[in-house]
C-alpha positions in Angstrom: 32.7 -14.9 23.1 30.6 -14.3 19.7 27.3 -12.8 20.0 24.1 -13.7 17.9 22.2 -11.0 16.6 18.8 -12.2 15.9 15.5 -10.7 13.6 14.0 -8.2 15.6 10.6 -7.6 16.0 10.3 -4.1 14.9 6.6 -3.5 14.9 3.6 -4.9 16.7 2.3 -7.0 13.5 5.8 -7.8 12.2 6.0 -11.7 11.9 9.0 -11.7 9.3 11.5 -8.9 8.2 13.4 -8.5 4.6 16.8 -7.6 4.7 16.9 -4.7 2.4 20.6 -3.6 2.7 23.7 -4.9 4.3 26.2 -2.1 5.8 28.7 -4.2 6.4 30.0 -7.6 5.0 31.5 -10.8 7.0 35.0 -9.7 8.0 34.3 -6.3 8.7 35.0 -4.7 12.1 31.9 -3.7 13.6 31.0 -1.1 16.5 28.5 -0.7 19.3 25.7 1.4 17.7 27.1 1.3 14.4 24.7 0.7 11.3 24.7 -2.6 10.6 21.5 -3.2 8.1 18.4 -1.7 7.1 15.4 -4.1 7.5 11.8 -4.0 5.7 8.9 -4.6 7.9 5.4 -4.5 6.8 5.4 -0.8 7.5 8.6 0.5 6.8 12.0 0.2 5.9 14.2 0.7 9.3 17.7 1.1 10.1 19.4 -1.4 12.3 22.6 -0.8 14.6 24.8 -3.5 16.0 24.7 -4.0 19.7 28.2 -5.6 20.2 31.7 -4.5 19.3 33.5 -7.2 17.2 34.1 -8.8 13.6 31.1 -9.4 11.6 31.5 -13.4 11.3 28.3 -14.5 9.5 25.5 -13.1 7.7 22.2 -15.4 8.5 20.1 -13.3 5.9 21.3 -12.4 2.6 20.0 -9.2 1.1 16.2 -9.1 -0.2 15.6 -12.5 1.6 13.1 -12.7 4.5 13.4 -14.5 7.8 10.8 -14.6 10.8 11.4 -12.8 13.8 14.3 -14.4 16.1 15.8 -15.9 13.1 19.6 -15.7 13.3 20.3 -12.2 11.4 24.3 -12.2 12.1 27.0 -12.9 14.2 29.5 -10.8 15.8 32.8 -12.0 17.4 36.5 -11.8 17.5 38.1 -12.7 14.2 38.5 -16.7 13.4 36.1 -17.2 16.3 34.6 -20.6 15.8 31.0 -20.3 15.3 29.8 -23.9 14.0 28.2 -24.8 17.4 25.9 -21.4 17.3 24.8 -22.1 13.6 24.2 -25.9 14.1 20.7 -24.8 15.8 20.2 -22.1 13.4 16.5 -22.4 11.8 17.2 -22.6 8.0 15.8 -19.5 6.4 13.9 -20.7 2.9 14.2 -18.9 -0.5 11.1 -18.5 -2.3 11.3 -20.4 -5.9 9.4 -18.7 -8.7 7.3 -20.6 -11.2 8.7 -19.7 -14.8 6.1 -17.9 -16.8 5.9 -16.2 -20.0 6.9 -13.0 -18.5 8.5 -13.3 -14.9 10.0 -10.4 -12.6 13.3 -9.4 -12.2 15.3 -10.9 -9.4 15.8 -7.9 -7.5 12.8 -5.8 -6.2 11.6 -2.6 -7.9 9.3 -0.1 -7.4 7.6 -1.2 -10.9 7.8 -4.9 -11.8 10.2 -5.5 -14.5 9.3 -7.7 -17.4 11.8 -10.3 -18.8 12.0 -11.0 -22.5 10.7 -14.1 -23.3 13.7 -15.6 -26.2 12.6 -15.1 -29.5 14.3 -15.9 -32.8 16.0 -13.1 -34.5 13.5 -11.6 -37.0 14.4 -11.8 -40.8 13.1 -9.5 -43.4 9.8 -10.0 -44.4 9.5 -11.2 -48.0 7.2 -9.0 -50.2 6.7 -9.1 -54.3 7.3 -6.6 -56.3 4.0 -5.5 -57.0 3.6 -2.5 -54.3 5.2 -4.2 -51.3 2.2 -6.1 -50.8 3.3 -8.9 -48.1 3.3 -12.8 -49.7 0.8 -14.5 -47.5 -1.5 -17.6 -48.3 -4.9 -17.0 -48.0 -5.2 -19.5 -45.0 -2.0 -17.6 -43.5 -4.1 -14.3 -43.5 -7.1 -15.7 -42.0 -5.3 -17.2 -39.2 -3.4 -14.2 -38.4 -7.0 -11.8 -38.6 -8.3 -14.2 -36.2 -5.4 -14.2 -33.7 -4.9 -10.4 -33.8 -1.5 -10.8 -35.3 -0.2 -8.3 -37.9 0.6 -10.4 -40.9 3.7 -8.1 -41.9 5.2 -8.8 -38.6 5.4 -12.6 -39.2 8.5 -14.4 -41.0 7.6 -16.4 -44.1 9.3 -19.8 -44.7 7.6 -20.9 -47.5 8.4 -20.3 -51.4 10.1 -17.0 -52.2 9.4 -16.2 -48.4 5.9 -16.7 -48.6 3.8 -16.7 -45.1 2.1 -20.0 -44.6 0.1 -21.4 -42.0 3.2 -22.9 -40.0 4.8 -19.3 -39.6 1.1 -18.1 -38.4 1.0 -20.9 -36.0 4.7 -20.8 -34.7 4.6 -17.0 -34.6 5.9 -15.4 -31.2 5.9 -11.7 -30.8 8.9 -9.6 -29.6 8.6 -8.6 -26.1 11.0 -5.5 -25.2 14.3 -6.4 -23.3 14.5 -5.8 -19.6 14.7 -2.4 -18.7 12.7 -1.2 -21.6 10.3 1.5 -20.6 7.7 1.0 -23.6 6.9 -2.6 -22.4 2.9 -3.3 -24.0 1.1 -6.1 -24.1 0.7 -7.8 -27.4 -3.0 -8.4 -28.9 -3.5 -12.0 -29.1 -0.6 -13.4 -26.8 -0.7 -14.0 -23.0 1.7 -12.8 -21.1 1.9 -11.8 -17.1 4.1 -10.5 -14.2 4.2 -12.6 -10.8 5.1 -10.0 -8.1 6.7 -11.3 -5.1 4.3 -10.5 -2.0 5.8 -7.5 0.2 5.9 -7.4 3.9 3.5 -4.8 4.1 0.9 -6.4 1.5 1.5 -9.7 3.8 0.2 -8.1 6.7 -2.6 -5.8 5.3 -3.9 -9.0 3.8 -4.3 -11.1 6.9 -5.3 -8.0 9.4 -8.1 -7.1 7.0 -9.0 -10.7 6.7 -9.0 -11.0 10.1 -11.5 -7.7 10.8 -13.8 -8.3 8.5 -14.6 -12.3 9.3 -14.0 -11.6 13.0 -15.8 -8.4 13.6 -19.5 -8.3 12.5 -19.8 -5.6 10.6 -22.3 -2.7 9.7 -22.4 0.5 7.9 -24.4 3.5 8.2 -24.2 6.4 5.6 -25.2 10.1 6.0 -24.7 13.1 3.7 -23.5 16.3 4.9 -23.7 19.4 3.2 -20.5 21.1 2.9 -21.7 24.5 1.7 -20.7 26.4 5.0 -17.3 24.5 5.4 -16.2 25.6 1.8 -16.8 29.0 2.5 -14.8 28.9 6.2 -12.2 26.9 4.3 -11.7 29.8 1.8 -11.6 32.3 4.5 -9.2 30.6 6.6 -6.5 29.8 3.5 -6.8 33.7 2.6 -4.5 34.1 5.6 -0.8 34.0 4.4 0.5 30.8 5.6 -2.5 29.0 6.2 -3.1 25.9 4.1 -6.3 23.8 5.8 -7.7 20.8 3.9 -11.4 19.5 4.0 -9.7 16.2 5.3 -8.0 18.4 8.2 -11.7 19.5 8.9 -13.0 16.0 9.1 -10.3 14.9 11.2 -11.2 17.9 13.8 -14.6 17.1 13.6 -14.3 13.3 13.9 -11.7 14.1 17.0 -14.8 16.4 18.6 -17.4 14.0 17.9 -15.7 11.2 19.6 -15.5 13.0 22.6 -19.1 13.4 23.1 -19.5 9.8 22.1 -17.1 7.5 23.9 -18.7 4.2 22.6 -17.5 5.0 18.8 -13.8 5.9 20.8 -13.7 2.1 22.2 -12.0 -1.1 21.5 -13.0 -4.6 21.5 -10.4 -6.5 23.9 -12.2 -9.9 23.9 -12.9 -10.0 27.8 -13.2 -6.3 27.9 -14.3 -3.5 26.2 -12.0 -0.3 26.6 -13.6 3.0 26.4 -10.7 5.3 25.8 -10.6 9.0 27.0 -8.3 10.3 24.6 -8.4 10.5 21.1 -5.9 9.3 18.7 -7.1 9.3 14.9 -5.4 7.0 12.5 -5.6 8.6 9.0 -5.0 6.2 6.3 -2.1 7.1 3.9 -1.8 5.4 0.5 1.8 4.2 -0.3 3.1 2.0 -3.4 3.0 -1.1 -1.3 -0.3 -0.8 0.0 -1.7 1.5 3.1 -0.3 2.8 6.4 -2.2 4.5 9.0 -0.1 7.0 11.0 -1.7 8.3 14.2 -2.7 12.1 14.9 -2.5 12.0 19.0 -5.1 13.8 21.2 -6.6 15.5 18.1 -9.7 16.9 19.9 -6.8 19.4 21.6 -5.2 20.4 17.9 -5.9 23.4 15.7 -6.6 22.7 12.0 -3.4 24.1 10.8 -1.2 21.7 13.5 -3.5 18.5 12.2 -2.6 19.5 8.9 1.3 19.9 9.2 0.8 16.5 11.0 -0.9 14.8 8.2 1.3 16.1 5.4 4.4 15.4 7.5 3.3 11.6 8.0 2.2 11.1 4.1 5.8 12.1 3.4 7.4 9.9 5.9 5.2 6.9 4.8 6.2 7.1 1.1 9.8 7.5 2.2 9.2 4.5 4.5 10.5 6.5 7.4 7.6 6.0 10.0 8.7 4.7 13.3 6.4 2.4 15.4 5.6 5.7 17.4 3.9 7.0 14.3 1.2 4.1 14.1 0.6 2.6 17.1 -2.2 3.5 19.4 -5.1 4.9 17.1 -8.4 4.8 18.7 -10.3 5.8 15.6 -9.5 5.6 12.0 -10.3 7.9 8.8 -10.2 6.6 5.2 -10.6 9.1 2.7 -10.9 8.5 -0.9 -12.4 11.5 -2.0 -9.5 13.1 -3.1 -9.7 10.3 -5.9 -13.1 11.2 -7.1 -14.8 8.6 -5.1 -18.5 9.7 -4.2 -18.8 6.7 -1.4 -17.3 3.8 -0.4 -17.2 1.4 2.8 -14.1 0.5 4.8 -13.0 -2.5 6.8 -12.6 -1.8 10.6 -8.6 -1.1 11.5 -8.5 -3.4 14.5 -8.7 -3.1 17.6 -10.8 0.0 16.9 -14.8 -0.6 16.6 -15.3 2.1 13.6 -13.8 3.4 10.6 -14.9 6.3 8.6 -14.9 6.6 4.8 -14.8 9.9 3.6 -16.2 10.4 0.0 -15.6 13.4 -2.2 -17.9 16.5 -2.3 -20.1 16.6 -5.4 -22.5 19.4 -6.6 -26.2 18.1 -6.5 -29.2 19.5 -6.0 -30.5 19.6 -2.6 -33.8 21.2 -1.0 -33.6 24.2 1.0 -36.6 26.0 2.4 -38.8 23.8 -0.2 -36.8 25.1 -3.2 -34.4 22.9 -5.3 -30.9 24.5 -5.4 -27.4 23.6 -6.0 -25.4 22.2 -3.2 -22.2 20.6 -2.5 -22.8 17.4 -0.5 -20.4 14.8 1.4 -21.0 11.1 2.0 -19.3 9.9 4.9 -20.0 6.2 5.7 -19.4 4.7 9.2 -18.1 1.3 9.5 -19.1 -0.3 12.9 -18.0 -3.2 15.2 -21.6 -4.4 16.4 -20.1 -5.9 19.3 -19.4 -2.9 20.4 -21.4 -0.2 18.7 -25.2 -0.2 18.0 -27.2 1.4 15.6 -28.4 3.9 17.4 -24.7 4.9 19.1 -23.2 5.1 15.3 -25.9 7.3 13.9 -26.0 9.7 16.9 -22.4 10.1 16.4 -23.1 11.1 12.5 -25.2 13.3 13.2 -23.0 15.2 15.9 -20.3 14.8 13.1 -22.6 16.5 10.4 -23.4 19.2 12.7 -19.7 20.3 13.3 -19.0 19.8 9.5 -22.3 21.8 8.1 -21.2 24.5 10.9 -17.6 24.8 11.3 -17.4 27.6 13.2 -18.7 25.4 16.0 -15.4 23.4 15.8 -13.7 26.7 16.8 -15.7 27.5 20.2 
């Protein structure tokens, strides 16, 4: 008897999946546990294995197409078996039709949108006179070309002797490089664009962050942290062979220790209850090509700086390779987003629900600071805590930031 394989729910936020690749075609023999397809979720591309032995009789979702969870992905059975009754009640997987535009993306998904050239008449040599190669063009044509930002030398003339006239400028279409050209650039005075299909990851980011921002009442607290001692401590730690501690590793550790002292910040809003988490699982936002992933450093308060650093580096590489598994990104109790490495001094972040807070980490800037009544150079980092006011009050958030500030300004206290 034929068996139906449905689009699996591969993450807690997945509502639909895209078939990135089929490893079998209709008519192929499939064994239980054999790789059947690769499915792109909102967070990763994951290998999907067959649950049955038999012949692949039907593919319900073509490569690069999306289908909702529980739609028919494939049917496996005996060769020649009638599956019409199984398909009769199958939901239709709709294909999205893009509106044609001046420049449109290629049909296959790619890391960088590939513009398609607009059909253009083959250019003819531009006519010129014998007086030094000056282009023959009417004064009106020259004036129009200048107003439109068009190089008059690139326009084909249709007037007497190849003279460029007004109609030539009016009908001028610039050359757009063919598909695959790495030198595609916009042309002055010409409207063009690329329509990028929205990835599964971007759809979920849009939905979840909108829900968070418009559901959770956010408020923000910012503190300046003097990083002079942290810079000295990091330099000393990294002097040891094989050790490479980053400022982000120090922030993760300091946050983890601070959360143990302020359990209100390490809480989640669940509607009818507020969950006070006793464990500390810190989500670390990682930028990838399609958006943002948040792998989780579990029990971060019990781990050393080097161990935290190794985990974060491993997660970052797996995220870029789309190799993260659900266990890698689920269960965070607090989230850190660090844009300091991109030269951002300070920013506010949207809470990663169901967490009650997220910490935005800015860069370290050398600025004048006051020490012992004297203005001296100092290295300052801005931290901004976004709080869900349903769980956290201003005083609780401020106390947490003061504890965090203490750890970072005296990093030796993190090792005691």
